[in-house]
N, C-alpha and C positions, 0 to 999 in steps of 0.2 A: 557950450560944447568944447571938447578938448582943443588945445592949441596945436597948430601944425608942427611946430618945432618939437614939442615934447612927444607927440605921437610918433614922429619919425625917429626920435631917440629911443623910444620904447620898442619900435619895430626893429631897429638895428641891434638892440640889446637881446631881444627874444629870438631874432632871426627865424621867424616862423615860416615853415614851408607853405607854399601857396596852393590851397585846395581848388581854386578856380581853374587852374591849368587842367586838372583831371576832369572837373565838371564840364568845362567847355568842350573838351574832346568827347566826353560822353554824350552831351546834348547834340553836337554836330553830327554824330554817327547814328543817332536815333531816327528811325522811320517815323514819319508824321502819324500821330495818333497812338503811338506806343504807350502802353500802360494806362490808358484812360479807364480801362476796366477796373484798375486798382484804385486810383485816386478818386473815382466816383463810387467806390464800393462802401459797404457798411463798416468793414473792419477799419479802414483808414479814417473814416469819419468819426467812429467811436474812439479811436486812439487820440485824435486831435482834441476831442472834447473831454477826454478822461482826465484824471488827476493823480496825485500822489506818486510822482516819479514813474509813470507808466512806461513800460518797455515793450516796444514792438520789435520782434526778431524775425527777419525775413531771411530764409536760408534755402539753399538749393545748390545743385551742381552749377559750376561757372557758366556752362552753356545754357542753363535754364532761366537765367535772370531775364526779366521782361523788357529787354531792349536789345537791339542788335547792331552790329557793325557791318561795314561793307564786306562783300564776298570776293576778294581779289582772286581767289583760287577757283571761282565758279566755272570759268570756261574750260578748266582742265577736266571737268567731270563729264563733259559731253564731247566726243571726238567730232572732228569736222566731217568725217565719213558719215554717210547716211546708213551705214550698216547697223542694224538693230543689235547684232552680236557685240560689236565694239561699243555701242552706246550703253551696253550693260555695265560698263565701268562706273556709271553713275551710282550703281547699287552698292559700291564699296568706296565711299568717299574717304579721304584721309582723316585721321583722328583730329587733325588740327581744325577741321571745319567746325566741329561742335564747340571748340574753344573760342572761335571767333564770333559765334552767335550769342554774344553776351556783352551787356553793359549793365552795371548794377542798377537795381530798382531805385536806389537812393537818389539818382539824378532827377528822376521824375518827382519824387517826394520833395526834394530840395526846391525845385521850381515852384511847386505848389505852396510850400511854406514861405518861400522868399516873397511871393506875392503878398501874403499876409504881413510880412515884415515891412514891406514898402508902404503899406497902408497903416502902419503903426499898431497892428493887431497881434504881433508876435515878435519875440527875439529869436534869432537863429544863429547857430554855429554848426559847422559841419567839417568833416575830415575824410579824405580818401587815403586809406592805407595803400601802399604801392610798393611791391617788392623790388621794383626797378630803381627806386630812389631811397638812399639810406635814411634821409630825414623823415620819410613817410613809412618807415618800418618799425618805429619805436614809440614809446609813450611820450617822450620829450617833444617830439614833433607834433603829436596830437594835442598835447596840453598848450604848447606855445601858440599853435595855430588858433585854437578855439578861444583862448584868452584874448588874443589880438583882435579877433573878429568881434568880440563883445565890446571892445574898447570904445567904439564910436556909436554904439546903439543906445547908450544911456549915460547920463551924467554920473549916476551912482556907480555904474560899472567902471567908468573912466577914473573916478576918484579912487576906487579900490586898487585898480591896476597902477595908477600913478604913485600911490602910497607904497605899493609893493616894490615898485622901481626905486623909489627913494630910500627904502629900508635896505636896499642892496647897493648902497653907496652910489646911487644914481647911475647904475649900470656897470660899475666897476667890479661887482661881485656877481658871478653867475649863479642862478637859482638851481636848486636840486629839483628832481621830479616831484618829491614829496612837497616841497614848497610851492611848486606850480599847482599841484593838485589842491592844496589848501586855499590858494588864491581863487581857483575855480569854484571851490565850495563856498567861499565868501560871496562871490558874485551870484551864485545860484540861490543863496540864502537871503538876498535882498528882498525885503517885503514888497509885495505887489500882486496884482491880479493878472497881469499880462503873461500869457504862457511863454515858456522858454523851451525851444526845441534844440536838442543836441542829436545830430545824425552822424553815425560812424559807419563808413562803408568798408567792406572787404576786411573785416577784422582778422580773417585767416591769413592775410598778408602781413600782419604784424609779427615780427620775429619771435619764434618760440624756442630759440636755442639759448645762447648766452645773453646776458649774465644770469645769475641766479638770485631772485626769480627772473624769469625771462620777461621781455617787454610785453608779450601777450598776456602772461600771467598777471603782470602789474596792471595792464589795461582792464582785464577782466575783474580784478579786485576793485579797481576804481568804479567800474560800472555797477558792480554789486553794492558798493558803498552808497553810490548815488541813488540806486533804487531803494535800498534799505532806509535812506534818509526820509522817504515819504514826503517829499516837497510837493505841495499841492499844485504848483504851476509848472513843474518840470515834465517834459515828454522826451523820451529817448528812443531812437530807432537805430538798430544795428543790422547790417547785412553781412552775410558770410557764408562760406561753405559750412556744412554741419559737422565740423571737426569734433572729435570726442571731447577734448578739453573745453571747447567753447560751449558745446551742448550741455555738458555737466554743470556749468556755471549759469548759463543764461536761461535754460529751459524752466527751472523752478521760479525764475524771477519774472517771467513774461506776463504782460497783460494780454497779449496776443502773440501767437507764433504761427508763421505762415511758411509752408513748404511749397515752393513754386512748382515743383514737379506735379503737384496735385491741382494746380490752377489751370483751368481751360483757357482763361484769358491770355496768359503769357504764351501758350502754344499758338493761339490765334495771331498774336503779334508777330511771332516768328514766321508763320505761314504768310501773312500779309507782306512782311518785308521781303521774303524770298520771292514771292510773286512779283512784287514791284521791281526787284533787281533783275529778274529774268526778263520781264516784259519791257523794261525801259532801257536796259543797257544796249547801246547801239551795236556792240560786238555780237549780240545774239540775234540780230534781225534776220539772219538767214536760217535760223533754226526752224524746224517744222513745229507746228502747233502741238502735236503729240509728244515731241521731244521736250518742249518747254514744260508741258504738264508733268512729264515724268520727273524732270529735274525738281520741280516744285514739290511734288509729293514725296520723293525720296529724301531730299535735303531736309524737308520739314520733319519727316519721321526720324532721321538720324540726329537732327538738332535736339530732339527730345531724349537722346541717349538710347534709342531703340536699335 
């Protein structure tokens, strides 16, 4: 397996953004049991056992992803007064609520696949695009991150990446995005039967402005190339909003396409989370039973974009 010194040198050279930061935040904010309907469903099982660069595209409004975050604004929706008229404020929650009822489905998928990786039954690399961090808004961040993640999962992967490092004057020469993409293709083309999972979250948060082509266009082109390569052991999962440019590229390529607005399971996750938040938050202990139920019903309805 790779030597610690060279691995650290490669890390310093690639400077990959850390996807575990986003992942750990996502998992810590998930309500227990979230998205079990999805990972136990037929679509997910069929995708995991499929072949030839199978692409699973999960799309939906940000608020409709099957995992939720805390509701710090919950208490403002129900006034302390016991007046039913004032309590009607809950019927018009701020638009920001629906945006907070979301953590990408990919976090649940990653947990499932990472268990397989730990048992030696899969290779895994994942990336969270994030408009709040420059390195997580472009193709370079995606490529450098997944390449480094593969580094210690296989001797063959390590040899490819270490050779790539040496051909760039042992880190003195920075690689282009095209070179990083070619290195990734070399890794994915290593013969073997162990499935390789590549999971890309929130593709819509990849920049689609400058340069030309934009980083999002380049990322979409890479995904298309990987799917077209028909590698028997490659599985790709992408989550995003259904932006027109993303839809135009990914929809024709998908093995399965899932619109979360159409899934009953993800709405049940949201309702269960809201119910737990309302029932267990000590700030709400003085609320009447009927008021709590109204909050649960209305916030669940609005979380679905209704």
